[in-house]
C-alpha positions as CSV (number, residue, x, y, z in Angstrom):
1,M,16.2,15.0,-53.7
2,T,14.4,14.1,-56.9
3,E,12.0,16.5,-58.6
4,K,9.2,13.9,-58.2
5,R,9.6,13.7,-54.5
6,A,9.6,17.5,-54.2
7,H,6.3,17.7,-56.2
8,T,4.7,14.9,-54.2
9,L,5.6,16.5,-50.9
10,S,4.4,19.9,-52.0
11,L,1.1,18.4,-53.2
12,T,0.7,16.5,-49.9
13,F,1.1,19.6,-47.7
14,L,-1.0,21.8,-49.9
15,L,-3.8,19.3,-49.9
16,G,-3.5,19.2,-46.1
17,L,-3.9,23.0,-45.9
18,A,-6.8,23.0,-48.3
19,L,-8.5,20.1,-46.5
20,S,-8.0,21.8,-43.1
21,F,-9.6,25.0,-44.4
22,I,-12.5,23.3,-46.0
23,L,-13.3,21.0,-43.1
24,N,-12.6,23.3,-40.2
25,Q,-13.4,26.8,-41.5
26,V,-15.9,26.3,-44.3
27,A,-17.9,23.1,-43.6
28,G,-18.4,24.0,-40.0
29,S,-20.0,27.3,-41.0
30,I,-22.7,26.0,-43.3
31,N,-26.1,25.2,-41.7
32,F,-28.0,23.1,-44.3
33,D,-31.0,22.7,-42.0
34,A,-31.5,26.5,-41.8
35,N,-30.3,26.9,-45.4
36,T,-27.8,29.6,-44.4
37,W,-24.3,30.3,-43.2
38,M,-23.6,30.5,-39.5
39,F,-20.5,31.3,-37.4
40,P,-20.7,29.0,-34.4
41,R,-18.9,29.8,-31.1
42,L,-16.1,27.3,-31.3
43,V,-15.0,27.5,-27.6
44,P,-17.2,27.6,-24.5
45,T,-16.8,31.1,-23.1
46,F,-17.2,32.7,-19.7
47,N,-18.5,36.2,-20.0
48,P,-17.3,37.8,-17.7
49,P,-14.5,37.5,-16.8
50,L,-12.3,37.7,-19.9
51,G,-9.7,35.0,-19.7
52,V,-11.2,33.2,-16.7
53,D,-8.2,30.9,-16.0
54,F,-5.8,33.8,-16.2
55,S,-8.1,35.9,-14.1
56,L,-8.3,33.3,-11.3
57,T,-4.5,32.9,-11.3
58,V,-3.9,36.7,-11.1
59,Q,-6.4,36.8,-8.2
60,K,-4.4,34.2,-6.3
61,S,-1.2,36.2,-6.9
62,L,-3.0,39.2,-5.4
63,L,-3.7,37.1,-2.3
64,L,0.0,36.3,-2.2
65,L,0.9,40.0,-2.2
66,R,-1.4,40.4,0.8
67,G,0.3,37.6,2.7
68,I,-2.5,35.1,2.2
69,S,-1.9,31.6,0.9
70,P,-3.2,30.9,-2.7
71,Y,-4.3,27.5,-1.5
72,Q,-7.3,28.5,0.6
73,T,-9.1,26.4,-2.0
74,A,-7.8,23.5,-4.1
75,E,-5.7,24.7,-7.1
76,W,-3.9,23.0,-9.9
77,Y,-1.0,25.4,-10.2
78,P,2.3,25.0,-8.4
79,P,3.5,27.8,-6.1
80,L,6.0,29.1,-8.7
81,V,3.1,30.1,-11.0
82,Y,1.6,32.5,-8.5
83,L,5.0,34.0,-7.9
84,L,5.6,34.5,-11.6
85,Y,2.1,36.1,-12.1
86,I,2.7,38.8,-9.6
87,P,3.7,41.4,-12.3
88,F,0.3,40.7,-14.0
89,A,-1.4,41.3,-10.6
90,L,0.2,44.8,-10.5
91,M,-1.2,45.8,-13.9
92,D,-4.7,46.9,-15.0
93,Y,-6.4,43.7,-15.8
94,H,-7.2,44.4,-19.4
95,I,-3.5,45.3,-20.0
96,A,-2.4,42.2,-18.2
97,Y,-4.7,39.9,-20.2
98,G,-3.7,41.6,-23.5
99,T,0.0,41.0,-22.5
100,Q,-0.8,37.4,-21.8
101,V,-2.4,36.9,-25.2
102,V,0.5,38.4,-27.0
103,A,3.0,36.4,-24.9
104,L,1.0,33.1,-25.6
105,C,1.1,33.9,-29.4
106,I,4.8,34.4,-29.3
107,V,5.6,31.4,-27.2
108,N,3.3,29.1,-29.2
109,F,5.2,30.2,-32.4
110,L,8.5,29.6,-30.7
111,N,7.5,26.1,-29.6
112,V,6.7,25.1,-33.2
113,F,9.8,26.8,-34.6
114,L,12.2,25.3,-32.0
115,S,10.7,21.8,-32.5
116,I,11.2,22.0,-36.3
117,H,14.6,23.6,-36.1
118,L,16.1,21.3,-33.5
119,S,14.8,18.2,-35.3
120,A,16.2,19.3,-38.6
121,H,19.5,20.2,-37.0
122,V,20.0,16.8,-35.5
123,L,18.8,14.9,-38.6
124,R,21.2,16.8,-40.9
125,K,24.1,16.2,-38.6
126,E,23.3,12.4,-38.2
127,R,22.2,11.6,-41.7
128,G,24.0,13.9,-43.9
129,L,21.0,15.7,-45.6
130,Q,21.6,18.2,-48.3
131,A,21.0,21.8,-47.4
132,F,18.4,22.4,-50.0
133,D,16.5,19.2,-49.0
134,Q,16.4,20.5,-45.4
135,I,15.3,24.0,-46.3
136,F,12.6,22.8,-48.7
137,G,11.3,20.3,-46.1
138,L,11.3,22.8,-43.3
139,A,9.5,25.4,-45.3
140,L,6.6,22.9,-46.0
141,C,6.5,21.8,-42.4
142,G,6.6,25.3,-41.0
143,L,3.9,26.6,-43.4
144,F,1.5,23.8,-42.5
145,L,2.2,23.8,-38.8
146,I,1.9,27.6,-38.3
147,A,-1.3,27.7,-40.4
148,S,-2.8,24.8,-38.5
149,L,-1.8,26.0,-35.0
150,F,-3.0,29.6,-35.4
151,T,-6.3,28.6,-36.9
152,S,-6.9,25.7,-34.5
153,Y,-9.7,25.4,-31.9
154,G,-7.2,24.5,-29.1
155,F,-5.1,27.6,-29.7
156,I,-8.2,30.0,-29.7
157,F,-9.4,28.2,-26.6
158,S,-6.1,28.7,-24.9
159,L,-6.1,32.4,-25.7
160,E,-9.7,32.8,-24.5
161,R,-8.8,31.2,-21.2
162,G,-5.4,32.8,-20.9
163,N,-3.9,29.4,-20.0
164,S,-0.2,28.7,-19.5
165,D,0.4,25.3,-21.1
166,A,2.5,26.9,-23.9
167,Y,4.9,28.1,-21.2
168,A,5.4,24.6,-19.8
169,M,6.1,23.3,-23.3
170,F,8.5,26.1,-24.0
171,F,10.7,25.2,-21.0
172,S,10.3,21.5,-21.9
173,I,11.7,22.2,-25.4
174,L,14.4,24.4,-23.8
175,F,15.4,21.3,-21.7
176,L,15.6,19.2,-24.9
177,W,17.6,22.0,-26.6
178,I,20.2,22.2,-23.7
179,T,20.4,18.4,-23.6
180,I,21.4,18.2,-27.3
181,K,23.2,21.5,-27.8
182,Q,25.0,21.8,-24.4
183,P,25.1,18.2,-23.1
184,K,27.6,19.0,-20.4
185,E,25.2,21.5,-18.7
186,I,23.3,19.1,-16.6
187,W,22.2,21.7,-14.0
188,A,20.9,24.0,-16.8
189,A,19.0,21.2,-18.5
190,T,17.5,20.1,-15.2
191,L,16.6,23.7,-14.3
192,A,14.7,24.0,-17.6
193,L,12.8,20.8,-17.0
194,T,12.1,21.7,-13.4
195,L,10.6,25.1,-14.5
196,A,8.4,23.2,-16.9
197,I,7.2,20.9,-14.1
198,H,6.5,23.7,-11.8
199,I,4.3,25.5,-14.3
200,K,2.4,22.4,-15.2
201,I,3.0,19.0,-13.5
202,Y,2.8,16.8,-16.6
203,P,6.3,17.5,-18.0
204,L,7.5,15.3,-15.1
205,I,7.3,12.3,-17.6
206,L,10.4,13.9,-19.3
207,G,12.4,12.9,-16.3
208,V,12.8,9.6,-18.1
209,L,14.8,11.4,-20.9
210,L,16.9,13.3,-18.3
211,F,17.8,10.0,-16.5
212,W,18.5,8.3,-19.9
213,K,20.9,11.0,-20.9
214,Y,22.7,11.6,-17.5
215,G,22.0,8.6,-15.4
216,R,22.4,8.8,-11.7
217,R,24.2,12.1,-12.0
218,S,20.8,13.7,-12.7
219,L,19.3,12.7,-9.3
220,V,20.9,15.4,-7.1
221,P,20.1,18.4,-9.4
222,F,16.6,17.0,-10.1
223,L,15.7,16.5,-6.5
224,T,17.4,19.6,-5.3
225,L,15.8,22.0,-7.8
226,N,12.3,20.4,-7.5
227,A,12.4,20.6,-3.8
228,A,13.5,24.3,-4.0
229,L,10.7,25.3,-6.4
230,L,8.1,23.3,-4.5
231,C,8.9,25.3,-1.4
232,I,9.5,28.6,-3.1
233,L,6.6,30.1,-1.2
234,G,7.4,28.2,1.9
235,P,7.0,24.5,2.9
236,S,3.4,25.0,4.0
237,N,2.3,26.2,0.6
238,G,4.3,23.4,-1.1
239,I,2.5,20.8,1.0
240,A,-0.9,22.5,0.4
241,F,-0.3,22.3,-3.3
242,L,0.4,18.5,-3.2
243,K,-2.8,18.0,-1.2
244,S,-4.7,20.2,-3.8
245,I,-3.7,18.1,-6.8
246,Q,-4.5,14.9,-5.0
247,Q,-8.0,16.3,-4.3
248,L,-8.6,17.7,-7.8
249,A,-7.3,14.6,-9.6
250,G,-10.0,12.6,-7.8
251,A,-12.8,14.9,-8.8
252,P,-12.2,16.0,-12.4
253,F,-14.6,18.0,-14.5
254,L,-15.6,15.6,-17.2
255,W,-17.1,16.8,-20.5
256,I,-16.4,16.3,-24.2
257,G,-13.8,19.1,-24.2
258,N,-11.7,17.3,-21.7
259,H,-9.6,14.8,-23.7
260,S,-8.3,12.7,-20.7
261,A,-8.7,9.0,-20.5
262,A,-11.1,9.4,-17.6
263,S,-13.3,11.8,-19.7
264,W,-13.3,9.5,-22.7
265,T,-14.6,6.6,-20.6
266,Q,-17.5,8.6,-19.0
267,T,-18.5,10.8,-21.9
268,I,-18.0,8.6,-25.0
269,M,-18.1,5.0,-23.9
270,N,-21.7,3.7,-23.5
271,T,-21.1,1.6,-20.4
272,S,-22.7,0.9,-17.1
273,E,-21.6,2.8,-14.0
274,R,-20.1,-0.3,-12.4
275,N,-17.8,-0.8,-15.4
276,I,-16.5,2.7,-15.5
277,P,-13.5,2.1,-13.2
278,A,-12.4,-0.9,-15.3
279,W,-12.7,0.9,-18.6
280,T,-11.0,4.0,-17.2
281,A,-8.1,1.8,-16.1
282,F,-7.9,0.3,-19.5
283,F,-8.0,3.6,-21.4
284,T,-5.4,5.0,-19.0
285,A,-3.1,2.0,-19.5
286,L,-3.4,1.9,-23.3
287,P,-1.3,5.1,-24.0
288,I,1.2,4.0,-21.3
289,F,1.6,0.7,-23.1
290,I,2.1,2.3,-26.5
291,W,4.6,4.7,-24.9
292,L,6.5,1.9,-23.2
293,L,6.8,0.1,-26.6
294,G,8.2,3.1,-28.4
295,T,10.4,4.2,-25.5
296,G,11.7,0.7,-24.9
297,R,12.7,0.4,-28.5
298,L,14.5,3.8,-28.5
299,I,16.4,3.0,-25.2
300,K,17.3,-0.5,-26.5
301,S,18.8,1.1,-29.6
302,G,21.1,3.3,-27.5
303,F,21.2,7.0,-26.9
304,S,21.5,9.4,-29.8
305,E,20.2,12.9,-30.3
306,S,17.5,11.9,-32.8
307,R,16.3,9.2,-30.5
308,A,16.2,11.7,-27.6
309,I,14.0,13.9,-29.7
310,L,11.7,11.0,-30.6
311,L,11.4,10.0,-26.9
312,F,10.5,13.6,-26.1
313,A,7.8,13.6,-28.8
314,S,6.4,10.2,-27.8
315,S,5.9,11.5,-24.2
316,I,3.6,14.4,-25.2
317,P,0.5,12.2,-25.7
318,L,0.9,11.0,-22.1
319,M,1.0,14.6,-21.0
320,E,-2.3,15.1,-22.9
321,V,-4.4,12.1,-21.8
322,L,-3.2,10.9,-18.4
323,P,-4.1,13.9,-16.2
324,S,-7.8,13.4,-15.3
325,T,-8.4,17.1,-16.3
326,S,-7.0,17.9,-19.7
327,H,-9.3,20.6,-21.3
328,D,-8.8,21.2,-25.0
329,Y,-6.9,24.4,-24.6
330,K,-4.0,22.0,-23.7
331,L,-4.0,20.7,-27.3
332,V,-1.5,23.5,-28.2
333,I,1.3,21.3,-26.8
334,S,0.5,18.6,-29.4
335,Y,1.8,20.9,-32.2
336,T,5.3,20.4,-30.8
337,L,4.9,16.6,-31.3
338,I,3.4,17.3,-34.8
339,G,6.3,19.6,-35.6
340,I,8.9,17.0,-34.7
341,F,7.1,14.1,-36.3
342,S,6.5,16.0,-39.6
343,V,10.1,17.0,-39.9
344,F,11.3,13.4,-39.4
345,L,8.8,12.1,-41.9
346,T,9.4,14.8,-44.5
347,L,13.2,14.5,-44.4
348,A,13.0,10.7,-44.3
349,Y,10.9,10.7,-47.5
350,L,13.2,13.3,-49.2
351,R,16.2,11.1,-48.4
352,S,14.8,7.6,-49.2
353,G,11.6,8.1,-51.1
354,K,9.9,5.3,-49.2
355,R,6.1,5.2,-49.7
356,R,5.6,4.3,-46.0
357,D,7.0,7.6,-44.9
358,L,4.7,9.5,-47.3
359,I,1.6,7.6,-46.2
360,S,2.5,8.2,-42.5
361,L,2.9,11.9,-43.3
362,G,-0.5,12.0,-44.9
363,G,-2.0,10.3,-41.8
364,L,-0.2,12.8,-39.6
365,L,-1.6,15.8,-41.6
366,F,-5.1,14.3,-41.4
367,L,-4.9,13.8,-37.6
368,T,-3.6,17.3,-37.3
369,I,-6.7,18.6,-39.0
370,L,-9.0,16.6,-36.7
371,I,-7.1,17.8,-33.6
372,S,-7.5,21.4,-34.9
373,R,-11.3,21.0,-35.3
374,S,-13.7,22.2,-32.6
375,Y,-16.0,19.7,-30.9
376,V,-18.8,22.2,-31.7
377,I,-18.6,21.4,-35.5
378,S,-17.6,17.8,-35.3
379,F,-20.2,15.4,-36.8
380,S,-19.4,12.6,-34.4
381,P,-18.5,12.5,-30.6
382,W,-15.7,10.0,-31.5
383,I,-14.0,12.9,-33.4
384,A,-15.2,15.7,-31.2
385,H,-13.5,14.1,-28.2
386,K,-9.7,14.3,-28.8
387,Y,-8.6,11.3,-26.8
388,G,-9.0,8.8,-29.7
389,I,-7.2,11.1,-32.1
390,I,-4.3,11.6,-29.8
391,L,-4.1,7.8,-29.3
392,L,-3.9,7.3,-33.1
393,L,-1.2,10.0,-33.3
394,Q,0.8,8.2,-30.6
395,A,0.4,4.8,-32.3
396,L,1.5,6.3,-35.7
397,L,4.6,7.7,-34.1
398,A,5.4,4.4,-32.3
399,S,5.0,2.6,-35.6
400,S,7.5,5.0,-37.3
401,I,9.9,4.6,-34.4
402,F,10.0,0.8,-34.9
403,S,10.5,1.3,-38.6
404,W,13.3,3.8,-38.3
405,T,15.2,2.0,-35.5
406,K,14.9,-1.2,-37.5
407,N,16.3,0.4,-40.6
408,R,19.2,2.0,-38.6
409,H,20.1,-1.4,-37.2
410,R,20.2,-2.8,-40.7
411,S,22.5,0.0,-42.0
412,R,25.1,-0.7,-39.4
């Protein structure tokens, strides 16, 4: 690593931190019209109850303890969640909610740490990076990611709601970790992925990575474990859950804080009602198309640990925008993608010094700042709604995937 590259990277990350603070913390608090400072409420709050999503889930667990099905009304959560939340239902609610907040802080930190650590471990093994380069790059990535995450609107929103997206991402990363660190443990890897799916449905897209790694051998454990967890409260509750998500998917709550493709069409696009289905289909297909381009390129290049990580990262935007209801507290899972991508870009630049990687890193940091910004203080609805930003992030990653796989082919 040259001294010039180190200085350039340090300046890039420090500028990113400064810009994040100025745009998201300072500029949003100045009211020029009233000629004063203000401190806007960055997330829409329900008062009471404290932690409304967490409260509703705990109430369903209480029903379960009384022998009543939690699916008396349509619910998004799989049966496993209501079983796991029974200990919370046995606590005083304030203690339970406080425990949930602490747990979410720890798990969000672990998600960022594991994404950075695993990416660096694989890149050092595959590309022979020097230890100092790795430590220097990881320190910069970690500083920016932790500062961005813990001051972000999505993170505060997730704590306010007490939502469990961070848990689903934790088990998703655990699945990736086992796949790379313990590749022979197919049942353990599948169990981790299945737990993620049965906390939130959207990690199901990672089944592509499971099948790419293990092929047809993955089918028996995948089907067996998913069937077992779906029916963990009995087949009737499993069937009731499937009917629930079908009902809820067709009637999403659409507002600017829902960054799904369906919400983007109806809250941002100025189009007639008759054109809404066509535009919704287009904006749903667009991220799938970008994902297919990147995934196809990775699979065509052959399986490797670094490509497995990139496929994992490229799947996260689909988790964000495809479900018709994706409220902004779910943005916390994007920081896993940002962690992986920032490590790849940082270490690529330290190794080769290519300007393209540095420009892409600058673009990634800027998009991270926009993702972290509340819709309340965004000056344009095109920035306030996060669908477009996530799509740009996905396109930037796909572009880098094509560049890196092309360079790897040339080096053979």
